[in-house]
C-alpha positions as CSV (number, residue, x, y, z in Angstrom):
1,M,78.3,161.1,118.4
2,L,77.5,163.8,115.8
3,E,75.1,165.6,117.8
4,D,77.5,165.8,120.6
5,V,80.3,167.3,118.8
6,R,77.5,169.6,117.2
7,A,76.5,170.6,120.8
8,Y,80.1,171.2,121.6
9,A,80.8,173.4,118.6
10,A,78.0,175.6,119.3
11,S,79.5,176.4,122.7
12,L,82.8,177.7,121.4
13,G,81.4,181.1,120.2
14,K,83.1,180.7,116.8
15,P,82.0,179.9,113.4
16,V,81.9,176.1,112.6
17,H,81.0,174.9,109.1
18,W,80.3,171.1,108.7
19,A,81.6,168.6,106.2
20,T,80.2,165.4,107.4
21,L,79.3,162.6,104.8
22,G,76.0,160.7,105.2
23,A,72.8,160.2,103.1
24,G,71.0,163.5,102.7
25,R,74.0,165.7,103.8
26,P,75.8,167.8,101.4
27,D,78.9,166.4,99.5
28,L,82.4,167.7,100.5
29,T,82.6,170.2,97.8
30,A,79.2,171.5,98.5
31,A,80.2,171.9,102.2
32,V,83.3,173.6,101.3
33,E,81.3,176.1,99.1
34,A,78.9,176.8,101.9
35,A,81.7,177.5,104.2
36,L,83.1,180.0,101.6
37,E,80.0,181.6,101.4
38,G,79.2,181.9,104.9
39,E,82.6,183.6,105.6
40,G,81.8,186.1,102.7
41,H,84.0,184.5,100.1
42,G,83.1,183.7,96.4
43,I,82.9,180.3,95.3
44,P,85.7,179.2,92.8
45,Q,85.6,177.5,89.6
46,W,87.0,174.0,90.4
47,P,89.6,173.0,87.7
48,S,88.7,170.3,85.5
49,W,90.5,168.8,82.3
50,P,88.1,167.0,79.8
51,A,88.9,163.9,78.0
52,P,90.4,164.6,74.8
53,T,87.8,162.8,72.8
54,Q,84.1,163.3,72.8
55,E,82.3,161.1,75.6
56,S,78.8,159.6,75.2
57,P,76.7,157.4,77.6
58,V,77.6,153.7,77.5
59,P,76.3,150.6,78.8
60,G,77.3,148.6,81.9
61,A,78.2,149.4,85.6
62,L,79.9,151.8,87.6
63,R,83.2,150.6,88.8
64,G,84.9,152.9,91.5
65,L,88.5,151.9,92.3
66,F,89.7,154.2,95.0
67,C,92.7,154.7,97.1
68,G,91.0,157.0,99.6
69,G,88.3,155.7,101.9
70,T,86.6,159.1,102.3
71,L,86.5,159.9,98.6
72,A,85.2,156.1,98.0
73,D,82.5,157.0,100.8
74,E,81.5,160.2,99.1
75,A,81.5,158.7,95.6
76,M,79.2,155.9,96.7
77,L,76.9,158.3,98.6
78,V,76.6,160.7,95.4
79,A,76.1,157.6,93.0
80,A,73.8,155.7,95.3
81,E,71.3,158.5,94.8
82,V,71.0,157.7,91.0
83,L,72.0,154.1,90.9
84,G,70.7,152.7,93.8
85,P,72.5,149.9,95.7
86,I,76.3,150.0,95.2
87,R,78.4,147.0,96.4
88,S,81.8,147.6,98.3
89,N,84.2,146.4,100.6
90,I,83.3,149.3,102.9
91,P,79.7,149.3,102.2
92,L,76.9,151.9,102.9
93,S,75.0,149.2,104.7
94,P,76.2,145.4,105.5
95,E,74.2,143.6,103.0
96,L,75.9,145.3,100.3
97,A,79.3,143.9,101.1
98,L,81.5,142.5,98.5
99,G,82.5,139.0,98.9
100,P,86.5,138.1,99.3
101,D,87.1,138.0,95.5
102,L,85.6,141.7,95.6
103,R,83.8,140.9,92.3
104,S,80.3,141.9,91.2
105,D,78.5,142.3,88.0
106,S,76.8,145.4,89.2
107,H,77.8,148.9,90.4
108,L,80.5,148.6,92.9
109,V,83.3,150.9,94.8
110,I,86.4,149.2,96.2
111,D,88.6,151.1,98.9
112,F,91.9,149.7,98.1
113,G,93.3,151.7,101.2
114,D,91.1,149.6,103.4
115,D,92.9,147.7,106.3
116,G,91.7,144.3,104.8
117,L,93.7,145.2,101.6
118,T,96.8,146.7,103.2
119,Q,98.0,143.7,105.5
120,G,101.6,143.3,104.8
121,R,101.9,145.7,102.1
122,A,102.2,149.6,101.6
123,H,99.0,151.9,101.3
124,P,98.1,152.1,97.7
125,M,99.2,155.8,97.4
126,I,102.7,154.3,97.8
127,D,102.2,150.9,96.1
128,P,99.3,150.9,93.7
129,S,100.0,147.5,92.1
130,L,96.5,146.0,93.5
131,R,94.6,148.6,91.9
132,L,96.6,148.6,88.6
133,E,95.8,145.1,88.4
134,R,92.0,145.6,89.0
135,I,91.9,148.3,86.4
136,A,93.4,146.1,83.6
137,A,90.8,143.5,84.6
138,E,87.8,145.9,84.5
139,G,89.1,147.1,81.0
140,A,88.5,143.4,79.8
141,D,85.3,143.0,81.7
142,P,82.3,143.4,79.4
143,T,80.1,144.4,82.4
144,C,82.2,147.5,83.1
145,G,80.9,150.7,81.7
146,V,82.7,153.5,83.3
147,L,85.9,153.4,85.3
148,L,85.9,155.9,88.3
149,L,89.3,156.5,90.0
150,D,90.9,158.8,92.5
151,L,94.5,159.9,92.7
152,V,95.8,161.7,95.8
153,L,99.1,163.7,95.8
154,G,101.6,164.7,98.4
155,F,104.8,164.0,100.3
156,G,105.1,160.3,101.1
157,S,103.0,159.3,98.1
158,H,104.3,157.6,94.9
159,S,106.9,159.9,93.0
160,D,105.1,159.4,89.8
161,P,101.7,158.3,90.3
162,A,99.9,159.9,87.2
163,G,102.5,158.1,85.1
164,E,101.5,154.7,86.3
165,L,97.9,155.3,86.6
166,A,97.9,156.6,82.9
167,E,99.7,153.6,81.6
168,A,96.9,151.4,83.2
169,V,94.0,153.8,82.0
170,E,95.5,153.5,78.3
171,G,95.8,149.7,78.9
172,A,92.4,149.3,80.0
173,R,90.8,151.5,77.1
174,K,92.5,149.6,74.7
175,A,91.5,146.3,76.1
176,A,87.8,147.6,76.0
177,A,88.2,148.8,72.5
178,D,89.8,145.4,71.2
179,G,86.3,143.9,72.8
180,G,84.2,146.2,70.8
181,R,83.4,148.6,73.9
182,T,84.0,152.1,74.8
183,L,85.5,152.7,78.3
184,P,85.1,156.3,79.8
185,V,87.5,156.9,82.5
186,V,87.0,159.8,85.1
187,V,89.6,160.8,87.6
188,S,89.3,162.8,91.0
189,L,92.5,164.3,91.5
190,T,93.3,165.5,95.2
191,G,96.4,167.8,95.3
192,V,98.0,171.2,94.9
193,E,100.5,172.6,92.4
194,S,103.1,172.7,95.3
195,D,102.8,168.9,95.5
196,P,106.1,167.2,94.6
197,Q,104.0,165.4,91.8
198,G,102.6,168.8,90.4
199,L,98.8,169.1,90.3
200,S,98.6,170.3,86.7
201,A,101.3,168.1,85.4
202,C,99.5,165.1,86.8
203,A,96.2,166.2,85.3
204,K,97.5,166.7,82.0
205,T,99.1,163.2,82.2
206,L,96.1,161.5,82.9
207,Q,93.9,163.6,80.2
208,A,96.5,162.8,77.5
209,A,95.7,158.7,78.5
210,G,92.1,159.7,77.8
211,A,90.5,160.3,81.0
212,S,88.5,163.2,82.4
213,V,90.2,164.7,85.3
214,F,88.4,166.8,88.2
215,L,89.5,168.5,91.3
216,S,86.1,167.8,92.8
217,N,85.4,164.0,93.8
218,A,81.6,164.9,93.7
219,Q,81.9,166.3,90.3
220,A,84.0,163.5,89.2
221,T,81.2,161.2,90.4
222,R,78.5,163.0,88.7
223,H,80.3,163.2,85.5
224,A,81.0,159.4,85.5
225,L,77.0,158.8,86.2
226,S,76.4,161.1,83.3
227,L,78.4,158.5,81.2
228,L,76.4,155.6,82.1
229,A,73.4,154.8,79.9
230,D,71.6,153.3,82.7
231,A,71.6,156.2,84.5
232,Q,69.9,158.2,81.9
233,A,66.9,155.7,81.6
């Protein structure tokens, strides 16, 4: 299928730049940078908002809790290069599928926007309650090392997604601290300043809750990996 699309694109007589996720292919940020360079533009400094306190590697597993399926796929592809197999409800290979309870003591990424989790309920960009419950559970789970989250802004989304997510992040970090753990949280933020929720305002809200925030999902994932002690071995 992809090769058919590539062949068709080659016949158009127009420049075509590719951003197709897959093992061994560039992540989406790298694909955008290549497209910019290919059209003679400079590569921007992608915004980020570092956590307000110093972060150090911690033991435990990566837990990615996503609303966006494409972002979840990208995170798994980036993380698998370092961590190896990652369990998921949208796994990169069938044998890595999570069970119905979506639980594992190992590295995992869950797409809360998958059809199986949106039956009879709104998409998590509108109703984030399932993911908020799981964030709280991960905060109390001693096998959770780093939380990797996404937040997608825009029209038709929750009116204050950063506020609710920040409250959940604070609660999870407190639960971890009460259990004698440090829980780093990394957020991939997708949006622009003209979104009704406001990009910078959302980023600062999450930063104040203790999270590191990145505009690039690939950079967010790599930062989360840098905070896992097992990934440094």
